[in-house]
N, CA, C, O and the ligand as a Tripos MOL2 file, in Angstrom:
@<TRIPOS>MOLECULE
protein
  273   271    69     0     0
PROTEIN
NO_CHARGES

@<TRIPOS>ATOM
      1 N          -3.0640   23.8560   -3.0850 N.3       1 MET1
      2 CA         -3.6680   23.1620   -1.9250 C.3       1 MET1
      3 C          -3.7480   21.6500   -2.1530 C.2       1 MET1
      4 O          -4.2010   21.1920   -3.2020 O.2       1 MET1
      5 N          -3.3240   20.9260   -1.2070 N.am      2 ASN2
      6 CA         -3.3960   19.4740   -1.3130 C.3       2 ASN2
      7 C          -4.3680   18.8850   -0.2900 C.2       2 ASN2
      8 O          -4.2080   17.7530    0.1670 O.2       2 ASN2
      9 N          -5.3530   19.6650    0.0460 N.am      3 LEU3
     10 CA         -6.2860   19.2330    1.0860 C.3       3 LEU3
     11 C          -6.8970   17.8730    0.7810 C.2       3 LEU3
     12 O          -7.0070   17.0110    1.6530 O.2       3 LEU3
     13 N          -7.2940   17.7000   -0.4790 N.am      4 GLY4
     14 CA         -7.9050   16.4280   -0.8650 C.3       4 GLY4
     15 C          -6.9730   15.2600   -0.6020 C.2       4 GLY4
     16 O          -7.3880   14.2140   -0.1040 O.2       4 GLY4
     17 N          -5.7120   15.4540   -0.9450 N.am      5 LYS5
     18 CA         -4.7230   14.4050   -0.7450 C.3       5 LYS5
     19 C          -4.5390   14.0920    0.7420 C.2       5 LYS5
     20 O          -4.4920   12.9290    1.1430 O.2       5 LYS5
     21 N          -4.4360   15.1480    1.5470 N.am      6 VAL6
     22 CA         -4.2450   14.9650    2.9820 C.3       6 VAL6
     23 C          -5.4130   14.1870    3.5820 C.2       6 VAL6
     24 O          -5.2230   13.2540    4.3620 O.2       6 VAL6
     25 N          -6.6040   14.5860    3.2080 N.am      7 GLN7
     26 CA         -7.7840   13.8970    3.7450 C.3       7 GLN7
     27 C          -7.7890   12.4270    3.3180 C.2       7 GLN7
     28 O          -8.1800   11.5390    4.0750 O.2       7 GLN7
     29 N          -7.3460   12.2070    2.0930 N.am      8 TYR8
     30 CA         -7.2960   10.8400    1.5910 C.3       8 TYR8
     31 C          -6.4000    9.9690    2.4670 C.2       8 TYR8
     32 O          -6.7700    8.8690    2.8760 O.2       8 TYR8
     33 N          -5.2020   10.5010    2.7410 N.am      9 PHE9
     34 CA         -4.2650    9.7090    3.5410 C.3       9 PHE9
     35 C          -4.7450    9.5460    4.9710 C.2       9 PHE9
     36 O          -4.5580    8.4970    5.5860 O.2       9 PHE9
     37 N          -5.3620   10.5850    5.4880 N.am     10 GLU10
     38 CA         -5.8910   10.4670    6.8510 C.3      10 GLU10
     39 C          -6.9470    9.3650    6.9300 C.2      10 GLU10
     40 O          -7.0250    8.6130    7.9010 O.2      10 GLU10
     41 N          -7.7390    9.2990    5.8890 N.am     11 LYS11
     42 CA         -8.7870    8.2770    5.8640 C.3      11 LYS11
     43 C          -8.1710    6.8740    5.8420 C.2      11 LYS11
     44 O          -8.6000    5.9780    6.5690 O.2      11 LYS11
     45 N          -7.1540    6.7090    4.9900 N.am     12 ILE12
     46 CA         -6.4740    5.4200    4.9130 C.3      12 ILE12
     47 C          -5.8960    5.0450    6.2780 C.2      12 ILE12
     48 O          -6.0250    3.9160    6.7530 O.2      12 ILE12
     49 N          -5.2580    6.0340    6.8790 N.am     13 GLU13
     50 CA         -4.6360    5.7760    8.1780 C.3      13 GLU13
     51 C          -5.6740    5.3310    9.1990 C.2      13 GLU13
     52 O          -5.4430    4.4010    9.9720 O.2      13 GLU13
     53 N          -6.8040    5.9980    9.1930 N.am     14 THR14
     54 CA         -7.8690    5.6480   10.1300 C.3      14 THR14
     55 C          -8.3570    4.2260    9.8980 C.2      14 THR14
     56 O          -8.5660    3.4640   10.8420 O.2      14 THR14
     57 N          -8.5350    3.8870    8.6400 N.am     15 ASN15
     58 CA         -8.9920    2.5350    8.3350 C.3      15 ASN15
     59 C          -7.9760    1.4920    8.7800 C.2      15 ASN15
     60 O          -8.3360    0.4300    9.2870 O.2      15 ASN15
     61 N          -6.7070    1.8110    8.5820 N.am     16 LYS16
     62 CA         -5.6680    0.8830    9.0350 C.3      16 LYS16
     63 C          -5.7530    0.6840   10.5370 C.2      16 LYS16
     64 O          -5.6510   -0.4370   11.0370 O.2      16 LYS16
     65 N          -5.9420    1.7900   11.2530 N.am     17 GLN17
     66 CA         -6.0180    1.6870   12.7010 C.3      17 GLN17
     67 C          -7.2490    0.8700   13.1230 C.2      17 GLN17
     68 O          -7.1880    0.0690   14.0560 O.2      17 GLN17
     69 N          -8.3510    1.0890   12.4240 N.am     18 LYS18
     70 CA         -9.5550    0.3080   12.7380 C.3      18 LYS18
     71 C          -9.3120   -1.1740   12.4850 C.2      18 LYS18
     72 O          -9.6920   -2.0220   13.2930 O.2      18 LYS18
     73 N          -8.6750   -1.4780   11.3550 N.am     19 ASP19
     74 CA         -8.3580   -2.8760   11.0490 C.3      19 ASP19
     75 C          -7.4780   -3.4650   12.1370 C.2      19 ASP19
     76 O          -7.6930   -4.5820   12.6060 O.2      19 ASP19
     77 N          -6.4870   -2.6840   12.5230 N.am     20 PHE20
     78 CA         -5.5570   -3.1470   13.5490 C.3      20 PHE20
     79 C          -6.3070   -3.4430   14.8380 C.2      20 PHE20
     80 O          -6.1310   -4.5050   15.4360 O.2      20 PHE20
     81 N          -7.1400   -2.5060   15.2640 N.am     21 LEU21
     82 CA         -7.8790   -2.6850   16.5020 C.3      21 LEU21
     83 C          -8.8090   -3.8770   16.4120 C.2      21 LEU21
     84 O          -8.8730   -4.6950   17.3300 O.2      21 LEU21
     85 N          -9.5230   -3.9740   15.3180 N.am     22 SER22
     86 CA        -10.4890   -5.0510   15.2190 C.3      22 SER22
     87 C          -9.7890   -6.3990   15.1260 C.2      22 SER22
     88 O         -10.3000   -7.3990   15.6300 O.2      22 SER22
     89 N          -8.6190   -6.4340   14.4830 N.am     23 ALA23
     90 CA         -7.8900   -7.6900   14.3880 C.3      23 ALA23
     91 C          -7.3690   -8.1250   15.7510 C.2      23 ALA23
     92 O          -7.1550   -9.3140   15.9900 O.2      23 ALA23
     93 N          -7.1670   -7.1650   16.6370 N.am     24 HIS24
     94 CA         -6.5780   -7.5160   17.9160 C.3      24 HIS24
     95 C          -7.6120   -7.6750   19.0190 C.2      24 HIS24
     96 O          -7.3230   -8.2680   20.0580 O.2      24 HIS24
     97 N          -8.8070   -7.1550   18.8070 N.am     25 ASN25
     98 CA         -9.7880   -7.1930   19.8830 C.3      25 ASN25
     99 C         -11.0120   -8.0390   19.5710 C.2      25 ASN25
    100 O         -11.8340   -8.3060   20.4470 O.2      25 ASN25
    101 N         -11.1270   -8.4570   18.3200 N.am     26 ASN26
    102 CA        -12.3000   -9.2170   17.9480 C.3      26 ASN26
    103 C         -11.9090  -10.5340   17.2900 C.2      26 ASN26
    104 O         -10.8750  -10.6340   16.6290 O.2      26 ASN26
    105 N         -12.7390  -11.5210   17.4810 N.am     27 CYS27
    106 CA        -12.5100  -12.8210   16.8730 C.3      27 CYS27
    107 C         -12.5620  -12.7020   15.3550 C.2      27 CYS27
    108 O         -13.4560  -12.0550   14.8090 O.2      27 CYS27
    109 N         -11.6070  -13.3250   14.6740 N.am     28 ALA28
    110 CA        -11.5650  -13.2700   13.2250 C.3      28 ALA28
    111 C         -12.7250  -14.0570   12.6160 C.2      28 ALA28
    112 O         -13.1070  -13.8190   11.4700 O.2      28 ALA28
    113 N         -13.2720  -14.9750   13.3670 N.am     29 LEU29
    114 CA        -14.3340  -15.8250   12.8420 C.3      29 LEU29
    115 C         -15.7210  -15.2300   13.0450 C.2      29 LEU29
    116 O         -16.5340  -15.2240   12.1200 O.2      29 LEU29
    117 N         -15.9940  -14.7350   14.2340 N.am     30 CYS30
    118 CA        -17.3640  -14.2980   14.5260 C.3      30 CYS30
    119 C         -17.4570  -12.8230   14.8930 C.2      30 CYS30
    120 O         -18.5570  -12.2760   14.9620 O.2      30 CYS30
    121 N         -16.3240  -12.1690   15.1310 N.am     31 GLY31
    122 CA        -16.3550  -10.7480   15.4490 C.3      31 GLY31
    123 C         -16.6210  -10.4500   16.9110 C.2      31 GLY31
    124 O         -16.6430   -9.2890   17.3190 O.2      31 GLY31
    125 N         -16.8190  -11.4760   17.6860 N.am     32 GLN32
    126 CA        -17.0510  -11.3180   19.1280 C.3      32 GLN32
    127 C         -15.8280  -10.7180   19.8030 C.2      32 GLN32
    128 O         -14.6990  -10.9780   19.3880 O.2      32 GLN32
    129 N         -16.0410   -9.9330   20.8190 N.am     33 ASN33
    130 CA        -14.9140   -9.4000   21.5810 C.3      33 ASN33
    131 C         -14.1310  -10.5510   22.2020 C.2      33 ASN33
    132 O         -14.6950  -11.4760   22.7880 O.2      33 ASN33
    133 N         -12.8210  -10.4620   22.0530 N.am     34 LEU34
    134 CA        -11.9850  -11.4950   22.6250 C.3      34 LEU34
    135 C         -11.7490  -11.2330   24.1090 C.2      34 LEU34
    136 O         -11.6480  -10.0890   24.5520 O.2      34 LEU34
    137 N         -11.6680  -12.3050   24.8450 N.am     35 GLU35
    138 CA        -11.2550  -12.1920   26.2460 C.3      35 GLU35
    139 C          -9.7490  -12.2960   26.3100 C.2      35 GLU35
    140 O          -9.1480  -13.2160   25.7560 O.2      35 GLU35
    141 N          -9.1560  -11.3530   26.9870 N.am     36 LEU36
    142 CA         -7.7000  -11.3940   27.1540 C.3      36 LEU36
    143 C          -7.3690  -11.9910   28.5120 C.2      36 LEU36
    144 O          -7.9500  -11.6370   29.5380 O.2      36 LEU36
    145 N          -6.4440  -12.8790   28.4780 N.am     37 ARG37
    146 CA         -5.9840  -13.4740   29.7340 C.3      37 ARG37
    147 C          -4.4810  -13.2820   29.8400 C.2      37 ARG37
    148 O          -3.7510  -13.4740   28.8670 O.2      37 ARG37
    149 N          -4.0410  -12.9180   30.9820 N.am     38 HIS38
    150 CA         -2.6140  -12.7840   31.2120 C.3      38 HIS38
    151 C          -2.2010  -13.7900   32.2700 C.2      38 HIS38
    152 O          -2.6780  -13.7770   33.4040 O.2      38 HIS38
    153 N          -1.3160  -14.6410   31.8610 N.am     39 VAL39
    154 CA         -0.8980  -15.7160   32.7420 C.3      39 VAL39
    155 C           0.5920  -15.5900   33.0220 C.2      39 VAL39
    156 O           1.4070  -15.4780   32.1060 O.2      39 VAL39
    157 N           0.9150  -15.6080   34.2560 N.am     40 ARG40
    158 CA          2.3270  -15.5740   34.6480 C.3      40 ARG40
    159 C           2.8910  -16.9780   34.4920 C.2      40 ARG40
    160 O           2.3640  -17.9440   35.0450 O.2      40 ARG40
    161 N           3.9660  -17.0700   33.7320 N.am     41 VAL41
    162 CA          4.5880  -18.3820   33.5490 C.3      41 VAL41
    163 C           5.4650  -18.6620   34.7610 C.2      41 VAL41
    164 O           6.3960  -17.9080   35.0440 O.2      41 VAL41
    165 N           5.1730  -19.7400   35.4740 N.am     42 PRO42
    166 CA          5.9110  -20.0360   36.7000 C.3      42 PRO42
    167 C           7.4050  -20.2000   36.4290 C.2      42 PRO42
    168 O           7.8050  -20.6860   35.3710 O.2      42 PRO42
    169 N           8.2070  -19.7970   37.3780 N.am     43 GLU43
    170 CA          9.6560  -19.9690   37.3330 C.3      43 GLU43
    171 C          10.3290  -19.0990   36.2840 C.2      43 GLU43
    172 O          11.5330  -19.2260   36.0620 O.2      43 GLU43
    173 N           9.5780  -18.2190   35.6360 N.am     44 THR44
    174 CA         10.1810  -17.3330   34.6410 C.3      44 THR44
    175 C           9.7180  -15.9100   34.9160 C.2      44 THR44
    176 O           8.9380  -15.6540   35.8330 O.2      44 THR44
    177 N          10.2130  -15.0040   34.1070 N.am     45 ILE45
    178 CA          9.7390  -13.6250   34.2200 C.3      45 ILE45
    179 C           8.8420  -13.2930   33.0420 C.2      45 ILE45
    180 O           8.6880  -12.1320   32.6650 O.2      45 ILE45
    181 N           8.2550  -14.3300   32.4690 N.am     46 GLU46
    182 CA          7.4090  -14.1180   31.3000 C.3      46 GLU46
    183 C           5.9440  -13.9990   31.6790 C.2      46 GLU46
    184 O           5.4590  -14.6660   32.5930 O.2      46 GLU46
    185 N           5.2590  -13.1360   30.9570 N.am     47 ILE47
    186 CA          3.8050  -13.0620   31.0450 C.3      47 ILE47
    187 C           3.2580  -13.5670   29.7130 C.2      47 ILE47
    188 O           3.6720  -13.1090   28.6480 O.2      47 ILE47
    189 N           2.3460  -14.4930   29.7850 N.am     48 LYS48
    190 CA          1.7490  -15.0050   28.5630 C.3      48 LYS48
    191 C           0.3760  -14.3630   28.3900 C.2      48 LYS48
    192 O          -0.4660  -14.4090   29.2860 O.2      48 LYS48
    193 N           0.1720  -13.7680   27.2260 N.am     49 GLU49
    194 CA         -1.1190  -13.1630   26.9430 C.3      49 GLU49
    195 C          -1.8760  -14.0370   25.9610 C.2      49 GLU49
    196 O          -1.3720  -14.3700   24.8890 O.2      49 GLU49
    197 N          -3.0550  -14.3950   26.3290 N.am     50 GLU50
    198 CA         -3.8830  -15.1980   25.4390 C.3      50 GLU50
    199 C          -5.1610  -14.4410   25.1210 C.2      50 GLU50
    200 O          -5.7880  -13.8510   26.0010 O.2      50 GLU50
    201 N          -5.5380  -14.4680   23.8490 N.am     51 ALA51
    202 CA         -6.8250  -13.9100   23.4550 C.3      51 ALA51
    203 C          -7.7350  -15.0890   23.1310 C.2      51 ALA51
    204 O          -7.3820  -15.9740   22.3510 O.2      51 ALA51
    205 N          -8.8930  -15.0800   23.7360 N.am     52 TYR52
    206 CA         -9.7580  -16.2420   23.6880 C.3      52 TYR52
    207 C         -11.1600  -15.8090   23.2650 C.2      52 TYR52
    208 O         -11.6970  -14.8270   23.7790 O.2      52 TYR52
    209 N         -11.7410  -16.5440   22.3310 N.am     53 CYS53
    210 CA        -13.1020  -16.2380   21.9090 C.3      53 CYS53
    211 C         -14.0650  -17.1810   22.6050 C.2      53 CYS53
    212 O         -14.0470  -18.3840   22.3440 O.2      53 CYS53
    213 N         -14.9160  -16.6500   23.4960 N.am     54 PRO54
    214 CA        -15.8530  -17.5050   24.2280 C.3      54 PRO54
    215 C         -16.9080  -18.1070   23.3170 C.2      54 PRO54
    216 O         -17.4670  -19.1630   23.6120 O.2      54 PRO54
    217 N         -17.1750  -17.4390   22.2210 N.am     55 GLN55
    218 CA        -18.2130  -17.9210   21.3070 C.3      55 GLN55
    219 C         -17.7550  -19.1280   20.4920 C.2      55 GLN55
    220 O         -18.4630  -20.1300   20.4010 O.2      55 GLN55
    221 N         -16.5750  -19.0250   19.9070 N.am     56 CYS56
    222 CA        -16.0440  -20.1010   19.0750 C.3      56 CYS56
    223 C         -15.2710  -21.1260   19.8980 C.2      56 CYS56
    224 O         -14.9450  -22.2100   19.4140 O.2      56 CYS56
    225 N         -14.9830  -20.7670   21.1560 N.am     57 ASP57
    226 CA        -14.2130  -21.6410   22.0120 C.3      57 ASP57
    227 C         -12.8370  -21.9280   21.4300 C.2      57 ASP57
    228 O         -12.3460  -23.0560   21.4740 O.2      57 ASP57
    229 N         -12.2370  -20.8980   20.8910 N.am     58 ILE58
    230 CA        -10.8800  -21.0520   20.3670 C.3      58 ILE58
    231 C          -9.9660  -20.0110   20.9850 C.2      58 ILE58
    232 O         -10.4000  -18.9510   21.4350 O.2      58 ILE58
    233 N          -8.7110  -20.3430   20.9890 N.am     59 ARG59
    234 CA         -7.7050  -19.3690   21.3790 C.3      59 ARG59
    235 C          -7.2270  -18.6700   20.1210 C.2      59 ARG59
    236 O          -6.6540  -19.3040   19.2350 O.2      59 ARG59
    237 N          -7.4580  -17.3770   20.0370 N.am     60 ALA60
    238 CA         -7.1730  -16.6470   18.8200 C.3      60 ALA60
    239 C          -5.6820  -16.3710   18.6780 C.2      60 ALA60
    240 O          -5.1530  -16.4060   17.5670 O.2      60 ALA60
    241 N          -5.0200  -16.1050   19.7500 N.am     61 ARG61
    242 CA         -3.5970  -15.8340   19.6720 C.3      61 ARG61
    243 C          -2.9880  -15.9290   21.0520 C.2      61 ARG61
    244 O          -3.6860  -15.8440   22.0620 O.2      61 ARG61
    245 N          -1.7360  -16.0990   21.0840 N.am     62 ALA62
    246 CA         -1.0250  -16.1270   22.3360 C.3      62 ALA62
    247 C           0.3490  -15.5450   22.1160 C.2      62 ALA62
    248 O           1.0060  -15.8290   21.1140 O.2      62 ALA62
    249 N           0.7670  -14.7550   23.0280 N.am     63 LYS63
    250 CA          2.1200  -14.2390   22.9370 C.3      63 LYS63
    251 C           2.6730  -14.1000   24.3380 C.2      63 LYS63
    252 O           1.9280  -13.9460   25.3060 O.2      63 LYS63
    253 N           3.9590  -14.1560   24.4300 N.am     64 SER64
    254 CA          4.5830  -13.9700   25.7320 C.3      64 SER64
    255 C           5.4990  -12.7750   25.6660 C.2      64 SER64
    256 O           6.0880  -12.4760   24.6270 O.2      64 SER64
    257 N           5.6050  -12.1270   26.7360 N.am     65 TYR65
    258 CA          6.6090  -11.0900   26.8030 C.3      65 TYR65
    259 C           7.2640  -11.0820   28.1670 C.2      65 TYR65
    260 O           6.7150  -11.5690   29.1550 O.2      65 TYR65
    261 N           8.4170  -10.5310   28.1860 N.am     66 THR66
    262 CA          9.2350  -10.5740   29.3870 C.3      66 THR66
    263 C           9.0260   -9.3280   30.2300 C.2      66 THR66
    264 O           9.0060   -8.2060   29.7250 O.2      66 THR66
    265 N           8.8740   -9.5510   31.5020 N.am     67 VAL67
    266 CA          8.7300   -8.4320   32.4250 C.3      67 VAL67
    267 C          10.0950   -8.0820   32.9920 C.2      67 VAL67
    268 O          10.7590   -8.9280   33.5900 O.2      67 VAL67
    269 N          10.4980   -6.8850   32.8130 N.am     68 ASN68
    270 CA         11.8060   -6.4780   33.3080 C.3      68 ASN68
    271 C          11.6830   -5.8120   34.6760 C.2      68 ASN68
    272 O          12.6880   -5.4000   35.2550 O.2      68 ASN68
    273 ZN        -15.3130  -16.2470   17.6220 Zn       69 ZN69
@<TRIPOS>BOND
     1     1     2 1
     2     2     3 1
     3     3     4 2
     4     3     5 am
     5     5     6 1
     6     6     7 1
     7     7     8 2
     8     7     9 am
     9     9    10 1
    10    10    11 1
    11    11    12 2
    12    11    13 am
    13    13    14 1
    14    14    15 1
    15    15    16 2
    16    15    17 am
    17    17    18 1
    18    18    19 1
    19    19    20 2
    20    19    21 am
    21    21    22 1
    22    22    23 1
    23    23    24 2
    24    23    25 am
    25    25    26 1
    26    26    27 1
    27    27    28 2
    28    27    29 am
    29    29    30 1
    30    30    31 1
    31    31    32 2
    32    31    33 am
    33    33    34 1
    34    34    35 1
    35    35    36 2
    36    35    37 am
    37    37    38 1
    38    38    39 1
    39    39    40 2
    40    39    41 am
    41    41    42 1
    42    42    43 1
    43    43    44 2
    44    43    45 am
    45    45    46 1
    46    46    47 1
    47    47    48 2
    48    47    49 am
    49    49    50 1
    50    50    51 1
    51    51    52 2
    52    51    53 am
    53    53    54 1
    54    54    55 1
    55    55    56 2
    56    55    57 am
    57    57    58 1
    58    58    59 1
    59    59    60 2
    60    59    61 am
    61    61    62 1
    62    62    63 1
    63    63    64 2
    64    63    65 am
    65    65    66 1
    66    66    67 1
    67    67    68 2
    68    67    69 am
    69    69    70 1
    70    70    71 1
    71    71    72 2
    72    71    73 am
    73    73    74 1
    74    74    75 1
    75    75    76 2
    76    75    77 am
    77    77    78 1
    78    78    79 1
    79    79    80 2
    80    79    81 am
    81    81    82 1
    82    82    83 1
    83    83    84 2
    84    83    85 am
    85    85    86 1
    86    86    87 1
    87    87    88 2
    88    87    89 am
    89    89    90 1
    90    90    91 1
    91    91    92 2
    92    91    93 am
    93    93    94 1
    94    94    95 1
    95    95    96 2
    96    95    97 am
    97    97    98 1
    98    98    99 1
    99    99   100 2
   100    99   101 am
   101   101   102 1
   102   102   103 1
   103   103   104 2
   104   103   105 am
   105   105   106 1
   106   106   107 1
   107   107   108 2
   108   107   109 am
   109   109   110 1
   110   110   111 1
   111   111   112 2
   112   111   113 am
   113   113   114 1
   114   114   115 1
   115   115   116 2
   116   115   117 am
   117   117   118 1
   118   118   119 1
   119   119   120 2
   120   119   121 am
   121   121   122 1
   122   122   123 1
   123   123   124 2
   124   123   125 am
   125   125   126 1
   126   126   127 1
   127   127   128 2
   128   127   129 am
   129   129   130 1
   130   130   131 1
   131   131   132 2
   132   131   133 am
   133   133   134 1
   134   134   135 1
   135   135   136 2
   136   135   137 am
   137   137   138 1
   138   138   139 1
   139   139   140 2
   140   139   141 am
   141   141   142 1
   142   142   143 1
   143   143   144 2
   144   143   145 am
   145   145   146 1
   146   146   147 1
   147   147   148 2
   148   147   149 am
   149   149   150 1
   150   150   151 1
   151   151   152 2
   152   151   153 am
   153   153   154 1
   154   154   155 1
   155   155   156 2
   156   155   157 am
   157   157   158 1
   158   158   159 1
   159   159   160 2
   160   159   161 am
   161   161   162 1
   162   162   163 1
   163   163   164 2
   164   163   165 am
   165   165   166 1
   166   166   167 1
   167   167   168 2
   168   167   169 am
   169   169   170 1
   170   170   171 1
   171   171   172 2
   172   171   173 am
   173   173   174 1
   174   174   175 1
   175   175   176 2
   176   175   177 am
   177   177   178 1
   178   178   179 1
   179   179   180 2
   180   179   181 am
   181   181   182 1
   182   182   183 1
   183   183   184 2
   184   183   185 am
   185   185   186 1
   186   186   187 1
   187   187   188 2
   188   187   189 am
   189   189   190 1
   190   190   191 1
   191   191   192 2
   192   191   193 am
   193   193   194 1
   194   194   195 1
   195   195   196 2
   196   195   197 am
   197   197   198 1
   198   198   199 1
   199   199   200 2
   200   199   201 am
   201   201   202 1
   202   202   203 1
   203   203   204 2
   204   203   205 am
   205   205   206 1
   206   206   207 1
   207   207   208 2
   208   207   209 am
   209   209   210 1
   210   210   211 1
   211   211   212 2
   212   211   213 am
   213   213   214 1
   214   214   215 1
   215   215   216 2
   216   215   217 am
   217   217   218 1
   218   218   219 1
   219   219   220 2
   220   219   221 am
   221   221   222 1
   222   222   223 1
   223   223   224 2
   224   223   225 am
   225   225   226 1
   226   226   227 1
   227   227   228 2
   228   227   229 am
   229   229   230 1
   230   230   231 1
   231   231   232 2
   232   231   233 am
   233   233   234 1
   234   234   235 1
   235   235   236 2
   236   235   237 am
   237   237   238 1
   238   238   239 1
   239   239   240 2
   240   239   241 am
   241   241   242 1
   242   242   243 1
   243   243   244 2
   244   243   245 am
   245   245   246 1
   246   246   247 1
   247   247   248 2
   248   247   249 am
   249   249   250 1
   250   250   251 1
   251   251   252 2
   252   251   253 am
   253   253   254 1
   254   254   255 1
   255   255   256 2
   256   255   257 am
   257   257   258 1
   258   258   259 1
   259   259   260 2
   260   259   261 am
   261   261   262 1
   262   262   263 1
   263   263   264 2
   264   263   265 am
   265   265   266 1
   266   266   267 1
   267   267   268 2
   268   267   269 am
   269   269   270 1
   270   270   271 1
   271   271   272 2
@<TRIPOS>SUBSTRUCTURE
     1 MET1         2 RESIDUE 1 A MET
     2 ASN2         6 RESIDUE 1 A ASN
     3 LEU3        10 RESIDUE 1 A LEU
     4 GLY4        14 RESIDUE 1 A GLY
     5 LYS5        18 RESIDUE 1 A LYS
     6 VAL6        22 RESIDUE 1 A VAL
     7 GLN7        26 RESIDUE 1 A GLN
     8 TYR8        30 RESIDUE 1 A TYR
     9 PHE9        34 RESIDUE 1 A PHE
    10 GLU10       38 RESIDUE 1 A GLU
    11 LYS11       42 RESIDUE 1 A LYS
    12 ILE12       46 RESIDUE 1 A ILE
    13 GLU13       50 RESIDUE 1 A GLU
    14 THR14       54 RESIDUE 1 A THR
    15 ASN15       58 RESIDUE 1 A ASN
    16 LYS16       62 RESIDUE 1 A LYS
    17 GLN17       66 RESIDUE 1 A GLN
    18 LYS18       70 RESIDUE 1 A LYS
    19 ASP19       74 RESIDUE 1 A ASP
    20 PHE20       78 RESIDUE 1 A PHE
    21 LEU21       82 RESIDUE 1 A LEU
    22 SER22       86 RESIDUE 1 A SER
    23 ALA23       90 RESIDUE 1 A ALA
    24 HIS24       94 RESIDUE 1 A HIS
    25 ASN25       98 RESIDUE 1 A ASN
    26 ASN26      102 RESIDUE 1 A ASN
    27 CYS27      106 RESIDUE 1 A CYS
    28 ALA28      110 RESIDUE 1 A ALA
    29 LEU29      114 RESIDUE 1 A LEU
    30 CYS30      118 RESIDUE 1 A CYS
    31 GLY31      122 RESIDUE 1 A GLY
    32 GLN32      126 RESIDUE 1 A GLN
    33 ASN33      130 RESIDUE 1 A ASN
    34 LEU34      134 RESIDUE 1 A LEU
    35 GLU35      138 RESIDUE 1 A GLU
    36 LEU36      142 RESIDUE 1 A LEU
    37 ARG37      146 RESIDUE 1 A ARG
    38 HIS38      150 RESIDUE 1 A HIS
    39 VAL39      154 RESIDUE 1 A VAL
    40 ARG40      158 RESIDUE 1 A ARG
    41 VAL41      162 RESIDUE 1 A VAL
    42 PRO42      166 RESIDUE 1 A PRO
    43 GLU43      170 RESIDUE 1 A GLU
    44 THR44      174 RESIDUE 1 A THR
    45 ILE45      178 RESIDUE 1 A ILE
    46 GLU46      182 RESIDUE 1 A GLU
    47 ILE47      186 RESIDUE 1 A ILE
    48 LYS48      190 RESIDUE 1 A LYS
    49 GLU49      194 RESIDUE 1 A GLU
    50 GLU50      198 RESIDUE 1 A GLU
    51 ALA51      202 RESIDUE 1 A ALA
    52 TYR52      206 RESIDUE 1 A TYR
    53 CYS53      210 RESIDUE 1 A CYS
    54 PRO54      214 RESIDUE 1 A PRO
    55 GLN55      218 RESIDUE 1 A GLN
    56 CYS56      222 RESIDUE 1 A CYS
    57 ASP57      226 RESIDUE 1 A ASP
    58 ILE58      230 RESIDUE 1 A ILE
    59 ARG59      234 RESIDUE 1 A ARG
    60 ALA60      238 RESIDUE 1 A ALA
    61 ARG61      242 RESIDUE 1 A ARG
    62 ALA62      246 RESIDUE 1 A ALA
    63 LYS63      250 RESIDUE 1 A LYS
    64 SER64      254 RESIDUE 1 A SER
    65 TYR65      258 RESIDUE 1 A TYR
    66 THR66      262 RESIDUE 1 A THR
    67 VAL67      266 RESIDUE 1 A VAL
    68 ASN68      270 RESIDUE 1 A ASN
    69 ZN69       273 GROUP 0 **** ****
């Protein structure tokens, strides 16, 4: 039986997912929930996504992606 091993990996996986979620939804500085803004870039088919922390008044990240 490798139950212990399986549980171990499941735990790691869960922690990774939590890290991923928290890195994408919370400010790295204060932990506040980030506000997501989606801005259509004029004259293009791009949508710009910005994550903004109202507490720190910083833009945490920005990315654009193309709408097909
Ligand atoms: Zn913040």
